[in-house]
N, C-alpha and C positions, 0 to 999 in steps of 0.2 A: 456037261462039256468037260473035256479033258484039259489039263494044264497046257499042253502043247498048242491046243486050239485057241485057248485064251491068249497065250503069248503071241500067236500069229495074228490074231485079231488086234491086239494092242499095237503090234508092230505096224500093221496095215494102217491103223488110225494115226499113228505117229507119222508115218510116211505121207499120208494124205494131208495132214496138217502142215508138214514140211513143204509140200508142193504148194499149198495155199499160201504159206508164208513167202515162198519164192515168188509167187505171182504178185503178192503185195509189194515186195521189194522191186520187182520188175516194173510195176506201175507207180513207183514212188517218184517224187519230185527230184530226188538225188539222181536216179537213173535217167530221168528225162533230160536233166541238165547235162549230165555226162555225155549222153548220146548226141545231144544237140551240138555241143562244142567239139566232140570227136568228129562229127560229120563235117563241120566247118574247117577244122584243121586238116582233115584228110582230103578235102576238096580244093584246098588252096595250093596251087602250083608253087607259089613263092615260099610258103611255109614248108612244103615238102622238100624243096631244094635245100632250105636251111637245115631241115632235119637230116637229110642225107649228108650234108657237110659236117654237121655236129657228130653224126655217127662215125664218119671217117676219122675225124679228129679224136674222138673218144677211143676208137680202136687203136689208133696210132699211140695214144698215151698208154693204153693198156699194154701194148707191146713193150713200150719203154719201161713201164712200171714193173714188169717182170724182173728187170735187172736193178730196179731201185734208183736212187739218186745218182748212182755212178754211171748210168747210161748217159752218153754225151748229149742226147736229144731230150732227156727227161723234162727239164724245166721249160724248154720251148714247146714241147708237146702238151704239157700241162697248161701253159698259158693259152695256147691255141684252142684247146678244148674248152677252157673257161670262157674265152672270147666268143666261141661259137655258141655256147649256151646262153650268154648274154644277148647275142643277136636273136636267138629264138625267143627269149623273154620279152623282146620289144613288141611282139605281136600280142594284141589283146586276146585274140582267140586262144593262143597258147597258154597265156596266164589263166584265162577262165577255164580252159580244159583241165589244167593241172589242179586248179581249185576244186572243180567238180569231181575230179578223180579222188582228191583228198577227202571230200565230203562223203562220197560213196564208200570209200575205204573205212571211214569212221563209222558209218551206218552199219556196215557188215561186221566190223569189229564189235560194236555195241550189241548187235544181235547175237553174235557168237558168245560174247561174255555173259549176256543175260541167260542164254540157254545153258551154258556150262555151269554157271553159278546157281542155276535153279536145281541142278543135280547135286553140286557140292562146291563150296567156296574154295576148296583146295585145287580144283581143276585149273590148269594153266591154259590160257587162251593166247595163241600166237598173234602177234601184231606186226604190221609192216614198219613200225617205228623202231629204228635201230637203237634208240636209247630207251631203257626201261622207264616207264612212267612212275613206278614206285617200287620200293624194295631194292635190295642190293644184288639180286640175281643168284643168291646162294641156295635157292630152293626153299626158302622160309626158315633156314636154320637159325638166322639171327633174330627172327620175329620182328623185323623192321617194317614189313609190308603189310 
């Protein structure tokens, strides 16, 4: 068997295992919870109206934010967006949906990190967390992470 054939076979095996892993994730409790709460949120007319309101206010704030604090409506738009978000958070289904989304994100991050670090500890794994969990973000130059 030639080297190219062996590499193709290995790649095919890796892809097959990746699909199996994908199926395992799809059948996980985290995905089940996420889909359950997503369906509840999407099927509630009251929640959908609050989401539309929040989206409008968030867009208004984004428009003001382009000009910064100097925009005459900046602070009002910010407060209205925050208030609309608080209104959304009053719904248990929204809170549970956001929690399920966070748990699913953590599962996917942990899987990505495990796979990446199985290859090499120096591989960076992107996260949805805007604040780094460890290290200074200098790419390892300071050896803090």
